[in-house]
C-alpha positions in Angstrom: 0.1 0.0 0.0 1.2 3.4 -0.9 0.2 6.9 0.2 -0.3 9.3 -2.8 -0.8 12.9 -2.1 -2.5 15.5 -4.2 -2.3 19.3 -3.7 -4.1 22.1 -5.6 -4.6 25.8 -5.6 -6.9 27.8 -7.8 -4.6 30.4 -9.0 -1.0 31.0 -9.9 -0.8 33.6 -7.2 -1.4 31.1 -4.3 1.0 28.8 -2.7 0.9 25.2 -2.5 3.5 25.2 0.5 1.0 24.5 3.4 -0.5 21.5 1.5 2.7 20.1 0.5 4.1 20.2 4.2 1.0 18.3 5.2 1.5 15.8 2.6 5.2 15.3 3.0 4.7 11.8 4.6 3.2 10.4 1.2 5.2 8.3 -1.0 4.5 10.4 -4.0 2.8 13.8 -4.4 1.2 15.4 -7.4 0.3 19.1 -7.4 -1.0 21.8 -9.6 -2.4 25.5 -9.9 -5.7 25.1 -11.5 -9.4 25.8 -10.9 -11.4 22.8 -9.4 -14.6 23.7 -11.6 -14.2 20.4 -13.5 -11.6 17.6 -13.8 -10.9 18.7 -17.4 -7.7 20.4 -17.6 -6.5 19.4 -14.2 -3.6 17.2 -15.6 -1.9 16.6 -12.3 -5.2 15.0 -10.9 -5.5 13.0 -14.0 -2.1 11.7 -13.6 -2.5 11.1 -9.9 -5.8 9.2 -10.4 -4.1 6.9 -13.2 -1.0 6.4 -10.9 -3.1 5.0 -7.9 -3.2 1.1 -7.6 -5.6 -1.1 -5.6 -4.9 -0.8 -1.9 -3.3 2.6 -2.2 -4.6 5.8 -0.4 -5.2 8.9 -2.1 -4.2 11.8 0.5 -5.5 15.4 0.3 -5.6 18.2 2.8 -9.3 19.3 2.3 -12.1 17.9 0.1 -12.3 21.2 -1.8 -8.8 20.6 -3.1 -10.2 17.6 -5.0 -13.4 18.8 -6.4 -16.0 21.7 -6.2 -19.2 19.8 -6.8 -20.8 16.8 -5.1 -21.2 15.3 -8.6 -17.6 15.6 -9.5 -16.6 14.5 -5.9 -18.9 11.4 -6.3 -17.4 10.4 -9.7 -13.9 10.5 -8.4 -14.7 8.6 -5.2 -16.9 6.1 -7.1 -13.8 5.5 -9.4 -11.6 5.1 -6.2 -14.0 2.5 -4.7 -14.2 0.5 -7.8 -10.5 0.4 -7.8 -10.3 -0.5 -4.0 -8.6 2.9 -3.2 -9.2 4.7 0.1 -9.3 8.5 0.4 -7.9 10.2 3.5 -8.6 13.9 4.0 -6.2 15.4 6.6 -7.8 18.6 7.7 -11.3 17.1 8.1 -10.0 13.7 9.4 -11.7 11.6 7.0 -10.6 8.0 6.1 -13.0 6.3 3.7 -11.7 2.9 4.9 -14.0 3.2 7.8 -17.8 3.5 8.1 -17.6 6.8 10.0 -15.1 8.2 7.6 -17.3 7.3 4.5 -20.3 9.1 6.3 -18.2 12.2 7.1 -17.0 12.3 3.6 -20.4 12.4 2.1 -21.8 14.9 4.5 -18.8 17.3 4.1 -19.1 17.0 0.3 -22.7 18.1 0.3 -21.8 21.0 2.6 -18.9 22.1 0.4 -21.3 22.2 -2.7 -23.8 24.1 -0.6 -21.2 26.8 0.4 -20.0 27.1 -3.3 -23.6 27.8 -4.5 -24.1 30.3 -1.5 -20.8 32.0 -2.5 -22.0 32.3 -6.2 -25.3 33.8 -5.2 -23.7 36.3 -3.0 -21.4 37.2 -5.9 -24.5 37.7 -8.3 -26.2 39.8 -5.7 -23.1 42.0 -5.2 -22.7 42.5 -8.9 -26.3 43.3 -9.5 -26.3 46.0 -6.7 -23.1 47.4 -7.9 -24.6 47.8 -11.4 -27.5 49.4 -9.8 -25.4 51.9 -8.2 -23.8 52.7 -11.5 -20.5 50.9 -11.0 -18.5 50.1 -14.2 -16.8 46.7 -14.5 -13.8 46.1 -16.6 -10.8 48.1 -17.7 -11.1 51.9 -17.7 -11.2 53.2 -21.3 -7.7 54.3 -22.4 -8.9 57.0 -24.8 -11.5 59.6 -24.4 -14.4 60.1 -26.8 -12.6 63.0 -28.4 -9.5 60.9 -28.9 -11.4 58.0 -30.3 -13.0 60.4 -33.0 -9.5 62.0 -33.6 -8.1 58.6 -34.1 -10.9 57.7 -36.6 -10.2 60.9 -38.5 -6.5 60.3 -38.7 -7.1 56.7 -40.0 -9.6 58.0 -42.6 -6.9 60.5 -43.6 -4.5 57.4 -44.3 -2.4 57.3 -41.2 -1.0 53.9 -40.8 -2.1 51.5 -38.0 1.4 51.3 -36.6 1.6 55.2 -36.3 -1.8 55.2 -34.5 -0.4 52.5 -32.0 2.6 54.8 -31.3 0.7 58.0 -31.2 -2.0 56.7 -28.6 0.2 54.3 -26.8 -2.2 51.2 -27.8 -1.6 47.8 -29.1 -2.6 46.9 -32.7 -5.6 45.0 -31.4 -6.9 47.8 -29.4 -6.5 50.2 -32.5 -8.4 47.8 -34.7 -11.1 47.3 -32.0 -11.6 50.9 -31.6 -11.6 51.5 -35.4 -14.2 48.7 -35.9 -11.6 46.4 -37.6 -10.9 48.6 -40.7 -8.6 47.1 -43.2 -4.9 47.6 -43.1 -3.1 50.0 -45.3 
């Protein structure tokens, strides 16, 4: 029997250090910096799951490091059960090799999905309220309306795209977007 660790953070700005230190007793550790929305795209998780053999234990620090939805979690654990592989969750003290561990696993998975849905609802509510108050999202416009009109005038007078880029401090893509994707001269 081998203990195989899996660590994941959602973004490149986050650190795996805490999880990796908790998993340092494992025989092998897979890690990645990817969102857990789906298993697609999480190559280290796929490698980890295919590496596991009958009798092994998959060790993670928290359930939300493995999956974000009960369905995703259920699919992964069903696969593990079929292959006679146990799941150990360090922070929540879950070990699916025991009946109590299986119960706790299912309860915490449902709670984790519930929390994710609540967070999404709060985010949507916050965005709606902000829009009602006139908050603008996205990057601030780099040019004023007058500058846009001037750029369009200059372009119609034959000024080259590369000159407009230099004059206004914009990328070629931005200039084309502002001009409405006019043809190159």
